[in-house]
C-alpha positions, 0 to 999 in steps of 0.5 A: 499500500502506497500513499494511502489516506484514511480520515474519520474512519470507525470500526466497531465490533467484529473479529479477525481470526487466524489472519496471516500477512507475509511480505507486506509493505506500507509506504506513505500511509496516513490515518487521521481520526480513525477509531477502533472499538471492541475489535478482537484479533485472535491467532494469525501471524505477520511476517516481513512487514515493512512500514515506512513514512507512516503517520497516525494522528488522532487515532483511538483504540477502545476495548481492542484485544490481541490474542496469540499474535506473532510478528516476525522480522520486518521493519518500521521506519519514520513512523509518527504517532500523534494524539493517539489514545489506547483504552482498555487494550489487552494483548495476550500471548503476543510475540515480536521477533527481530523487529526494527523500529528506526526514527519516528516519534510518538507525541501525546500518546495516552495509554489507560487500562492496558494489559499485557500478559505473556508477551515476548519480544526477541531481538527487537531494536529501537533506533533514534525514537522519541516519545514526547509528552503522553501518559500511561495509566493503570498499565499492567504487565505480567509474564513479559519477557524481553530477550536481546532487545537494543535501544539506541539513541531513544529519548523520553521527554515529559512522560508520566506513568501513573498506577499500574503494576509489573509482575514476573518481568524478565529482561535478558541481553538488554542494551540501552545506549544513548538513552535520554529521560527528561522530566519522566514521572512514575507515580504509584507503580509496583514491580513484583518478581521478575529478573534482570540478566545481562542488562547493559546501560 
């Protein structure tokens, strides 16, 4: 898909099961004022998905669920998200393998009542990504595993995390290089269990 633009689109309800995408490329795609309400994606896989020059503005996801989805390979370049709101989103058994995000920015991104359960990230890289403003509220992570994750030149500016909990979070072979946190606030966050191994800052 090249040069695709969606404005003011609303998807309510519905479900996607065992959807498989391979060798998919999106270039110069713009989504403005798009809303997804109560959508469920179960199973399926995404392989070698490439996104470049993608812009999401004023996008809202409410009550969206992803169950047992796998993303392998692929890359995201110059992806821009602004005024994005995720409410009541659940990810269960989601896996990301060997995904690379280069450049791009996230502005005024709001996450509330977000739950990640049994999520695995392996060999994921973020290069030169900037998150400005935005807030995370009541975010719960359980049984989350990050293996071989690399963050280079990543910046977080004025981000606030309120409430929420992290349980049984495992980090191994994680590398943070040139990461900048400015005006970041954590309020009432709880970390239970989990382990950190071979973490490099």
